[in-house]
All heavy atoms as an XYZ file, in Angstrom:
746
protein
N       0.846     -1.181      0.000
C       0.000      0.000      0.000
C       0.885      1.235      0.000
O       1.773      1.357      0.843
C      -0.913      0.007      1.242
O      -1.651     -1.209      1.273
C      -1.870      1.183      1.211
N       0.647      2.119     -0.939
C       1.439      3.345     -1.024
C       0.600      4.523     -0.530
O      -0.452      4.818     -1.087
C       1.893      3.575     -2.467
C       2.824      4.776     -2.611
C       3.392      4.875     -4.010
C       4.345      6.044     -4.101
N       4.968      6.147     -5.404
N       1.093      5.172      0.532
C       0.398      6.295      1.154
C       1.275      7.531      1.014
O       2.447      7.512      1.398
C       0.126      6.010      2.643
C      -0.648      4.692      2.814
C      -0.619      7.179      3.289
C      -0.627      4.140      4.223
N       0.718      8.602      0.470
C       1.468      9.839      0.285
C       0.775     10.964      1.052
O      -0.421     11.191      0.873
C       1.581     10.203     -1.217
C       2.216     11.568     -1.396
C       2.374      9.143     -1.962
N       1.527     11.631      1.910
C       1.026     12.794      2.627
C       1.521     14.035      1.907
O       2.704     14.126      1.576
C       1.530     12.801      4.070
C       0.840     11.850      5.056
C       1.174     10.407      4.750
C       1.227     12.197      6.480
N       0.619     14.958      1.658
C       0.982     16.205      0.999
C       0.793     17.368      1.965
O      -0.238     17.456      2.640
C       0.123     16.427     -0.250
C       0.258     15.385     -1.361
C      -0.708     15.700     -2.494
C       1.679     15.303     -1.877
N       1.784     18.231      2.017
C       1.687     19.418      2.873
C       2.278     20.596      2.110
O       2.575     20.495      0.929
C       2.389     19.187      4.204
S       4.158     18.943      4.086
N       2.465     21.703      2.794
C       2.935     22.914      2.123
C       4.312     22.733      1.493
O       4.520     23.065      0.334
C       2.939     24.088      3.091
N       5.263     22.176      2.237
C       6.623     22.041      1.715
C       7.132     20.607      1.701
O       8.196     20.334      1.188
C       7.572     22.911      2.530
N       6.380     19.686      2.290
C       6.819     18.292      2.326
C       7.657     17.947      3.526
O       8.145     16.833      3.646
N       7.829     18.889      4.447
C       8.678     18.620      5.607
C       7.905     18.522      6.912
O       8.242     17.728      7.767
C       9.755     19.695      5.721
C      10.739     19.657      4.574
S      12.004     20.912      4.729
C      11.097     22.371      4.277
N       6.872     19.325      7.064
C       6.179     19.385      8.355
C       5.480     18.086      8.728
O       5.193     17.853      9.888
C       5.182     20.536      8.370
O       4.215     20.340      7.374
N       5.223     17.239      7.765
C       4.539     15.986      8.066
C       5.495     14.842      8.364
O       5.056     13.736      8.642
C       3.630     15.575      6.892
O       4.423     15.538      5.718
C       2.480     16.528      6.711
N       6.796     15.095      8.348
C       7.757     14.002      8.546
C       7.588     13.314      9.898
O       7.749     12.094      9.997
C       9.192     14.488      8.365
O       9.494     15.506      9.293
N       7.236     14.060     10.940
C       7.017     13.445     12.256
C       5.813     12.514     12.203
O       5.834     11.411     12.769
C       6.826     14.511     13.326
N       4.750     12.941     11.511
C       3.561     12.094     11.390
C       3.872     10.847     10.565
O       3.413      9.755     10.897
C       2.400     12.878     10.774
C       1.079     12.121     10.663
C       0.594     11.638     12.027
C       0.020     13.004     10.012
N       4.665     10.993      9.526
C       5.070      9.833      8.718
C       5.780      8.811      9.602
O       5.494      7.619      9.538
C       5.955     10.253      7.524
C       6.641      9.053      6.887
C       5.132     11.000      6.487
N       6.707      9.279     10.443
C       7.422      8.366     11.349
C       6.454      7.630     12.272
O       6.560      6.424     12.466
C       8.446      9.127     12.191
C       9.764      9.375     11.482
C      10.866      9.810     12.427
N      10.534     11.000     13.199
C      10.621     12.246     12.756
N      11.014     12.482     11.513
N      10.292     13.262     13.525
N       5.490      8.361     12.815
C       4.525      7.741     13.736
C       3.625      6.748     12.995
O       3.275      5.702     13.533
C       3.702      8.810     14.433
C       4.574      9.744     15.254
C       3.987     10.010     16.583
C       4.920     10.933     17.354
N       4.898     10.658     18.753
N       3.266      7.073     11.751
C       2.462      6.140     10.953
C       3.256      4.882     10.630
O       2.725      3.771     10.684
C       1.987      6.813      9.663
C       0.926      7.871      9.880
S       0.480      8.726      8.337
C      -0.388      7.410      7.455
N       4.549      5.047     10.317
C       5.401      3.886     10.043
C       5.538      3.014     11.282
O       5.509      1.781     11.194
C       6.782      4.339      9.549
C       6.773      4.847      8.130
C       8.159      5.273      7.674
C       8.166      5.710      6.226
N       9.490      6.122      5.759
N       5.671      3.643     12.449
C       5.746      2.883     13.709
C       4.463      2.085     13.930
O       4.505      0.912     14.308
C       5.976      3.818     14.901
C       7.366      4.443     14.910
O       8.263      3.957     14.176
O       7.554      5.430     15.658
N       3.315      2.724     13.675
C       2.028      2.045     13.848
C       1.891      0.889     12.857
O       1.420     -0.189     13.210
C       0.877      3.037     13.668
N       2.321      1.106     11.620
C       2.243      0.059     10.597
C       3.112     -1.138     10.988
O       2.696     -2.297     10.844
C       2.673      0.611      9.242
N       4.297     -0.850     11.504
C       5.204     -1.922     11.926
C       4.589     -2.714     13.076
O       4.620     -3.946     13.073
C       6.552     -1.324     12.347
C       7.600     -2.356     12.657
C       8.940     -1.703     12.948
C       9.980     -2.767     13.238
N      11.288     -2.192     13.544
N       4.002     -2.008     14.035
C       3.380     -2.666     15.188
C       2.205     -3.549     14.761
O       1.938     -4.581     15.379
C       2.907     -1.622     16.201
N       1.523     -3.152     13.693
C       0.365     -3.906     13.191
C       0.753     -4.887     12.086
O      -0.104     -5.537     11.502
C      -0.699     -2.932     12.677
C      -1.267     -2.035     13.754
C      -2.183     -0.950     13.204
O      -2.633     -1.063     12.038
O      -2.445      0.013     13.942
N       2.037     -4.941     11.751
C       2.530     -5.792     10.678
C       1.791     -5.506      9.365
O       1.381     -6.406      8.643
C       2.405     -7.268     11.070
C       3.388     -8.144     10.307
O       4.464     -7.636      9.929
O       3.067     -9.327     10.070
N       1.630     -4.201      9.081
C       0.932     -3.748      7.885
C       1.955     -3.254      6.870
O       2.681     -2.299      7.124
C      -0.039     -2.617      8.266
C      -0.854     -2.068      7.117
C      -1.775     -2.859      6.440
C      -0.712     -0.741      6.728
C      -2.528     -2.340      5.399
C      -1.476     -0.210      5.686
C      -2.375     -1.025      5.031
O      -3.124     -0.506      3.997
N       2.024     -3.941      5.740
C       2.979     -3.593      4.685
C       2.531     -2.323      3.971
O       1.453     -2.296      3.380
C       3.060     -4.729      3.670
C       3.864     -5.916      4.123
C       5.361     -5.693      3.987
O       5.798     -5.042      3.026
O       6.089     -6.171      4.867
N       3.348     -1.278      4.039
C       3.008     -0.055      3.326
C       4.249      0.814      3.148
O       5.248      0.639      3.824
C       1.916      0.723      4.043
S       2.325      1.249      5.706
N       4.122      1.729      2.212
C       5.170      2.713      1.927
C       4.541      4.071      2.184
O       3.552      4.421      1.549
C       5.615      2.572      0.467
C       6.605      3.639      0.056
O       7.418      4.059      0.896
O       6.559      4.074     -1.112
N       5.090      4.815      3.150
C       4.523      6.109      3.528
C       5.576      7.185      3.317
O       6.719      7.031      3.745
C       4.080      6.117      5.004
C       3.175      4.918      5.310
C       3.368      7.427      5.344
C       2.904      4.703      6.786
N       5.190      8.267      2.644
C       6.136      9.362      2.413
C       5.396     10.694      2.422
O       4.181     10.742      2.273
C       6.865      9.166      1.081
O       5.935      9.095      0.012
N       6.164     11.772      2.613
C       5.595     13.124      2.626
C       6.245     13.961      1.532
O       7.449     13.856      1.298
C       5.827     13.778      3.986
N       5.428     14.785      0.889
C       5.904     15.614     -0.211
C       5.131     16.926     -0.244
O       4.086     17.065      0.385
C       5.717     14.883     -1.544
C       6.340     13.534     -1.550
N       7.677     13.339     -1.801
C       5.818     12.314     -1.300
C       7.936     12.044     -1.705
N       6.830     11.410     -1.406
N       5.619     17.835     -1.031
C       4.938     19.115     -1.225
C       3.684     18.918     -2.077
O       3.700     18.148     -3.045
C       5.881     20.099     -1.922
O       5.161     21.232     -2.348
N       2.626     19.612     -1.725
C       1.380     19.509     -2.482
C       1.579     19.940     -3.939
O       0.861     19.484     -4.832
C       0.241     20.312     -1.792
C       0.492     21.806     -1.901
C      -1.118     19.935     -2.359
N       2.593     20.746     -4.195
C       2.862     21.171     -5.572
C       3.338     20.007     -6.447
O       3.336     20.100     -7.668
C       3.892     22.299     -5.592
O       5.141     21.847     -5.117
N       3.721     18.892     -5.819
C       4.181     17.702     -6.551
C       3.097     16.638     -6.679
O       3.379     15.504     -7.060
C       5.385     17.085     -5.827
C       6.574     18.011     -5.667
C       7.667     17.406     -4.794
O       7.667     16.179     -4.574
O       8.519     18.167     -4.330
N       1.858     16.978     -6.374
C       0.770     15.997     -6.323
C       0.697     15.109     -7.567
O       0.518     13.895     -7.464
C      -0.566     16.704     -6.098
N       0.857     15.713     -8.754
C       0.726     14.943     -9.998
C       1.722     13.795    -10.105
O       1.504     12.851    -10.858
C       0.894     15.860    -11.205
C      -0.313     16.713    -11.487
C      -0.125     17.507    -12.764
C      -1.339     18.369    -13.038
N      -1.164     19.205    -14.212
N       2.813     13.862     -9.344
C       3.844     12.817     -9.394
C       3.441     11.546     -8.660
O       4.176     10.566     -8.691
C       5.156     13.334     -8.786
C       5.722     14.496     -9.556
O       5.443     14.677    -10.738
N       6.523     15.301     -8.880
N       2.283     11.554     -7.995
C       1.934     10.423     -7.129
C       0.643      9.725     -7.553
O      -0.132      9.265     -6.730
C       1.900     10.892     -5.660
C       3.257     11.425     -5.293
C       3.507     12.787     -5.274
C       4.319     10.553     -5.097
C       4.786     13.275     -5.027
C       5.585     11.034     -4.855
C       5.815     12.387     -4.820
O       7.081     12.853     -4.596
N       0.469      9.593     -8.864
C      -0.707      8.906     -9.387
C      -0.729      7.435     -9.026
O      -1.783      6.802     -9.048
C      -0.772      9.076    -10.907
C      -0.996     10.514    -11.305
C      -0.979     10.712    -12.808
O      -0.987      9.769    -13.574
N      -0.948     11.966    -13.222
N       0.413      6.873     -8.660
C       0.465      5.457     -8.304
C       0.118      5.206     -6.839
O       0.032      4.054     -6.409
C       1.863      4.892     -8.588
O       2.818      5.524     -7.750
N      -0.118      6.260     -6.069
C      -0.426      6.096     -4.653
C      -1.821      5.501     -4.454
O      -2.750      5.804     -5.199
C      -0.330      7.432     -3.930
N      -1.937      4.655     -3.441
C      -3.243      4.091     -3.095
C      -4.080      5.112     -2.328
O      -5.300      5.125     -2.427
C      -3.058      2.834     -2.232
C      -2.326      1.749     -3.001
O      -2.889      1.244     -3.984
O      -1.183      1.420     -2.623
N      -3.392      5.976     -1.566
C      -4.086      6.993     -0.767
C      -3.240      8.254     -0.714
O      -2.040      8.190     -0.473
C      -4.318      6.480      0.652
C      -4.904      7.496      1.610
S      -6.605      7.974      1.240
C      -7.489      6.628      1.963
N      -3.890      9.375     -0.966
C      -3.254     10.690     -0.843
C      -3.901     11.371      0.359
O      -5.129     11.461      0.439
C      -3.506     11.561     -2.102
C      -3.036     10.868     -3.382
C      -2.889     12.944     -1.926
C      -1.570     10.813     -3.594
N      -3.084     11.838      1.288
C      -3.593     12.533      2.469
C      -3.078     13.964      2.473
O      -1.885     14.197      2.290
C      -3.125     11.824      3.746
C      -3.631     10.397      3.956
C      -2.923      9.750      5.130
C      -5.132     10.403      4.181
N      -3.987     14.903      2.695
C      -3.594     16.307      2.766
C      -3.445     16.716      4.224
O      -4.349     16.507      5.028
C      -4.637     17.194      2.087
C      -4.909     16.919      0.607
C      -5.897     17.935      0.057
C      -3.641     16.926     -0.207
N      -2.310     17.309      4.541
C      -2.062     17.779      5.904
C      -2.675     19.157      6.058
O      -3.876     19.321      5.916
C      -0.563     17.769      6.201
N      -1.868     20.185      6.291
C      -2.418     21.518      6.536
C      -2.755     22.267      5.248
O      -2.876     23.478      5.259
C      -1.504     22.320      7.468
C      -0.195     22.803      6.878
C       0.854     21.738      6.719
O       0.623     20.753      6.047
N       2.012     21.927      7.304
N      -2.935     21.557      4.151
C      -3.327     22.169      2.873
C      -4.719     21.690      2.466
O      -5.022     21.536      1.293
C      -2.285     21.885      1.759
C      -1.001     22.648      2.015
C      -2.019     20.393      1.618
N      -5.578     21.484      3.461
C      -6.935     20.977      3.217
C      -7.697     21.848      2.223
O      -8.545     21.358      1.498
C      -7.702     20.828      4.531
C      -7.886     22.131      5.278
C      -8.446     22.014      6.703
N      -9.469     21.037      6.915
C      -9.294     19.915      7.622
N      -8.134     19.666      8.178
N     -10.277     19.061      7.779
N      -7.375     23.138      2.166
C      -8.050     24.060      1.250
C      -7.748     23.723     -0.215
O      -8.392     24.245     -1.121
C      -7.654     25.515      1.556
C      -6.173     25.792      1.410
C      -5.643     26.249      0.213
C      -5.301     25.570      2.474
C      -4.289     26.486      0.068
C      -3.934     25.806      2.337
C      -3.439     26.259      1.138
O      -2.081     26.469      1.006
N      -6.782     22.843     -0.450
C      -6.445     22.456     -1.837
C      -7.032     21.097     -2.214
O      -6.661     20.507     -3.226
C      -4.924     22.466     -2.020
C      -4.405     23.913     -1.868
C      -2.972     24.109     -2.164
N      -2.622     23.845     -3.546
C      -1.367     23.939     -3.998
N      -0.388     24.318     -3.182
N      -1.080     23.673     -5.259
N      -7.968     20.608     -1.411
C      -8.561     19.286     -1.645
C      -9.138     19.154     -3.053
O      -8.802     18.218     -3.775
C      -9.646     18.993     -0.594
C     -10.393     17.666     -0.768
C      -9.442     16.478     -0.632
C     -11.529     17.558      0.235
N     -10.010     20.063     -3.462
C     -10.641     19.955     -4.789
C      -9.603     20.024     -5.913
O      -9.707     19.309     -6.903
C     -11.705     21.034     -4.964
C     -12.911     20.837     -4.063
C     -14.170     21.348     -4.705
C     -15.395     21.194     -3.834
N     -15.685     19.837     -3.422
N      -8.591     20.864     -5.725
C      -7.525     20.984     -6.725
C      -6.775     19.652     -6.878
O      -6.551     19.187     -8.001
C      -6.547     22.083     -6.285
C      -5.339     22.227     -7.176
C      -4.323     23.208     -6.584
O      -4.693     24.069     -5.767
O      -3.150     23.083     -6.957
N      -6.415     19.042     -5.760
C      -5.679     17.773     -5.813
C      -6.573     16.663     -6.364
O      -6.126     15.839     -7.163
C      -5.101     17.404     -4.425
C      -4.484     16.020     -4.440
C      -4.061     18.446     -3.996
N      -7.840     16.659     -5.970
C      -8.765     15.662     -6.523
C      -8.876     15.824     -8.040
O      -8.972     14.833     -8.762
C     -10.151     15.804     -5.873
C     -10.190     15.310     -4.452
C     -11.515     15.610     -3.761
O     -12.142     16.637     -4.009
N     -11.913     14.713     -2.882
N      -8.827     17.057     -8.520
C      -8.872     17.309     -9.957
C      -7.618     16.824    -10.667
O      -7.688     16.317    -11.784
N      -6.462     16.984    -10.001
C      -5.197     16.533    -10.586
C      -5.060     15.016    -10.543
O      -4.384     14.431    -11.388
C      -4.016     17.146     -9.818
C      -3.826     18.627    -10.033
C      -2.645     19.184     -9.244
O      -1.750     18.412     -8.854
O      -2.622     20.401     -9.013
N      -5.680     14.394     -9.549
C      -5.566     12.946     -9.361
C      -6.960     12.320     -9.277
O      -7.353     11.775     -8.236
C      -4.767     12.652     -8.077
C      -3.352     13.209     -8.035
C      -2.778     13.108     -6.636
C      -2.464     12.486     -9.034
N      -7.721     12.362    -10.373
C      -9.111     11.901    -10.331
C      -9.278     10.409    -10.061
O     -10.351      9.978     -9.647
C      -9.649     12.277    -11.714
C      -8.438     12.320    -12.586
C      -7.319     12.810    -11.701
N      -8.232      9.622    -10.260
C      -8.336      8.175    -10.057
C      -7.775      7.721     -8.712
O      -7.690      6.524     -8.458
C      -7.617      7.438    -11.191
C      -8.246      7.754    -12.537
O      -9.472      7.773    -12.661
N      -7.428      8.026    -13.525
N      -7.407      8.681     -7.868
C      -6.837      8.357     -6.556
C      -7.826      8.689     -5.449
O      -8.663      9.572     -5.601
C      -5.553      9.172     -6.299
C      -4.450      8.803     -7.241
O      -4.480      9.165     -8.406
N      -3.463      8.089     -6.757
N      -7.684      7.973     -4.345
C      -8.422      8.340     -3.133
C      -7.658      9.489     -2.495
O      -6.472      9.361     -2.210
C      -8.513      7.154     -2.181
C      -9.378      6.019     -2.711
C      -9.698      5.043     -1.608
C     -10.488      3.848     -2.095
N     -11.678      4.120     -2.822
N      -8.327     10.632     -2.308
C      -7.706     11.816     -1.717
C      -8.534     12.209     -0.505
O      -9.740     12.421     -0.623
C      -7.641     12.992     -2.717
C      -6.957     14.194     -2.083
C      -6.924     12.583     -4.004
N      -7.893     12.279      0.646
C      -8.580     12.606      1.899
C      -7.809     13.688      2.631
O      -6.616     13.889      2.392
C      -8.642     11.366      2.805
C      -9.333     10.179      2.186
C     -10.738      9.987      2.706
O     -10.994     10.341      3.866
O     -11.569      9.484      1.944
N      -8.487     14.329      3.565
C      -7.861     15.323      4.441
C      -7.585     14.645      5.783
O      -8.445     13.939      6.309
C      -8.795     16.541      4.631
C      -8.242     17.489      5.683
C      -8.991     17.264      3.313
N      -6.400     14.851      6.327
C      -6.059     14.301      7.634
C      -6.866     15.037      8.701
O      -6.941     16.268      8.699
C      -4.553     14.448      7.932
C      -3.738     13.659      6.910
C      -4.227     13.987      9.357
C      -2.238     13.905      7.002
N      -7.454     14.284      9.601
C      -8.203     14.874     10.704
C      -7.294     15.847     11.467
O      -6.171     15.501     11.832
C      -8.688     13.756     11.635
C      -9.471     14.284     12.802
O     -10.680     14.517     12.631
O      -8.875     14.491     13.878
N      -7.795     17.071     11.692
C      -6.970     18.108     12.322
C      -6.499     17.709     13.717
O      -5.369     17.990     14.100
C      -7.742     19.431     12.390
C      -7.852     20.110     11.034
S      -8.886     21.597     11.029
C      -8.108     22.606     12.252
N      -7.354     17.053     14.467
C      -6.982     16.621     15.819
C      -5.867     15.577     15.753
O      -4.880     15.661     16.488
C      -8.202     16.064     16.544
C      -7.933     15.613     17.958
C      -9.201     15.078     18.600
C      -8.877     14.378     19.895
N      -9.907     13.432     20.275
N      -6.017     14.601     14.859
C      -4.990     13.559     14.719
C      -3.676     14.155     14.247
O      -2.604     13.749     14.701
C      -5.454     12.467     13.749
C      -6.610     11.652     14.313
O      -6.770     11.608     15.542
O      -7.345     11.063     13.502
N      -3.761     15.135     13.341
C      -2.542     15.780     12.855
C      -1.882     16.561     13.991
O      -0.679     16.451     14.218
C      -2.838     16.707     11.671
C      -1.586     17.311     11.082
C      -0.822     16.596     10.165
C      -1.148     18.570     11.462
C       0.347     17.130      9.639
C       0.019     19.116     10.941
C       0.763     18.377     10.029
O       1.923     18.910      9.525
N      -2.659     17.334     14.711
C      -2.122     18.148     15.795
C      -1.473     17.326     16.885
O      -0.463     17.719     17.476
N      -2.044     16.149     17.148
C      -1.507     15.271     18.186
C      -0.478     14.285     17.624
O       0.040     13.452     18.355
C      -2.638     14.527     18.885
C      -3.597     15.478     19.597
S      -4.904     14.627     20.488
C      -3.973     13.954     21.849
N      -0.224     14.390     16.300
C       0.690     13.467     15.632
C       0.316     12.007     15.933
O       1.154     11.177     16.258
C       2.150     13.732     16.033
C       2.690     15.045     15.497
S       2.976     14.945     13.719
C       2.351     16.522     13.176
N      -0.987     11.720     15.812
C      -1.512     10.393     16.105
C      -1.426      9.520     14.850
O      -2.387      9.378     14.103
C      -2.947     10.493     16.618
C      -3.477      9.181     17.142
O      -2.982      8.114     16.804
N      -4.497      9.252     17.973
N      -0.245      8.965     14.627
C      -0.008      8.147     13.442
C      -0.894      6.927     13.355
O      -1.333      6.543     12.275
N      -1.191      6.318     14.498
C      -2.046      5.132     14.504
C      -3.450      5.483     14.014
O      -4.020      4.767     13.192
C      -2.113      4.504     15.892
C      -2.988      3.246     15.901
C      -3.047      2.597     17.249
C      -3.942      1.380     17.319
N      -4.805      1.062     16.233
N      -4.012      6.585     14.495
C      -5.360      6.979     14.075
C      -5.406      7.292     12.582
O      -6.358      6.912     11.887
C      -5.840      8.182     14.890
N      -4.386      7.970     12.076
C      -4.345      8.302     10.652
C      -4.216      7.017      9.832
O      -4.923      6.835      8.832
C      -3.202      9.293     10.336
C      -3.113      9.553      8.836
C      -3.410     10.610     11.086
N      -3.355      6.115     10.260
C      -3.196      4.843      9.551
C      -4.487      4.027      9.602
O      -4.893      3.429      8.603
C      -2.033      4.042     10.142
C      -1.694      2.756      9.394
C      -1.158      3.063      8.000
C      -0.690      1.923     10.174
N      -5.143      4.017     10.757
C      -6.426      3.288     10.879
C      -7.450      3.841      9.893
O      -8.199      3.088      9.280
C      -6.966      3.395     12.307
C      -6.180      2.559     13.305
O      -5.341      1.718     12.880
O      -6.379      2.761     14.524
N      -7.483      5.171      9.738
C      -8.407      5.796      8.790
C      -8.095      5.339      7.353
O      -8.998      5.000      6.588
C      -8.351      7.323      8.900
C      -9.180      7.998      7.866
N     -10.560      8.056      7.931
C      -8.843      8.623      6.698
C     -11.020      8.679      6.860
N      -9.996      9.039      6.111
N      -6.824      5.345      7.006
C      -6.411      4.912      5.664
C      -6.864      3.478      5.413
O      -7.467      3.170      4.374
C      -4.874      5.021      5.497
C      -4.413      4.303      4.226
C      -4.436      6.477      5.475
N      -6.614      2.601      6.374
C      -6.980      1.193      6.210
C      -8.491      1.033      6.071
O      -8.970      0.254      5.245
C      -6.440      0.369      7.362
C      -4.915      0.307      7.338
C      -4.370     -0.549      8.423
N      -4.620     -1.945      8.115
C      -4.163     -2.952      8.831
N      -3.431     -2.726      9.908
N      -4.431     -4.206      8.502
N      -9.241      1.797      6.853
C     -10.704      1.718      6.796
C     -11.203      2.137      5.411
O     -12.058      1.486      4.826
C     -11.290      2.629      7.880
C     -12.795      2.600      7.977
C     -13.258      3.453      9.150
C     -14.643      3.965      8.894
N     -15.020      5.039      9.790
N     -10.649      3.217      4.868
C     -11.059      3.697      3.549
C     -10.665      2.698      2.458
O     -11.468      2.358      1.587
C     -10.455      5.096      3.260
C     -10.645      5.490      1.802
C     -11.061      6.140      4.184
N      -9.425      2.214      2.506
C      -8.935      1.324      1.455
C      -9.548     -0.070      1.519
O      -9.734     -0.717      0.491
C      -7.412      1.215      1.509
C      -6.639      2.502      1.146
C      -5.146      2.254      1.275
C      -7.000      2.981     -0.240
N      -9.836     -0.536      2.724
C     -10.349     -1.903      2.869
C     -11.868     -1.933      2.847
O     -12.475     -3.008      2.854
C      -9.786     -2.534      4.146
C      -8.263     -2.703      4.052
C      -7.604     -3.029      5.392
O      -8.315     -3.315      6.372
O      -6.364     -3.018      5.430
N     -12.488     -0.745      2.820
C     -13.925     -0.643      2.708
C     -14.647     -1.105      3.936
O     -15.752     -1.426      4.011
């Protein structure tokens, strides 16, 4: 499973990526998680899930650029608390239906 987090510059979400990777390891969930600038969104058409961090206002724009991808906004509370497990659980729920 390829999960891409998009934020303003691609750096502020690195702590959340680490926490999500820790949660994935604890759950033995195979996935590739990375963070990038929202300006690079078009480069991630192969992602299973695109998550927007503090650039939620660009949701429609990213959905337009990646019409075949699942694009979601990270819950503000989970982002603020850097709750990687909750964010990963949300991704799994969406992808696994």
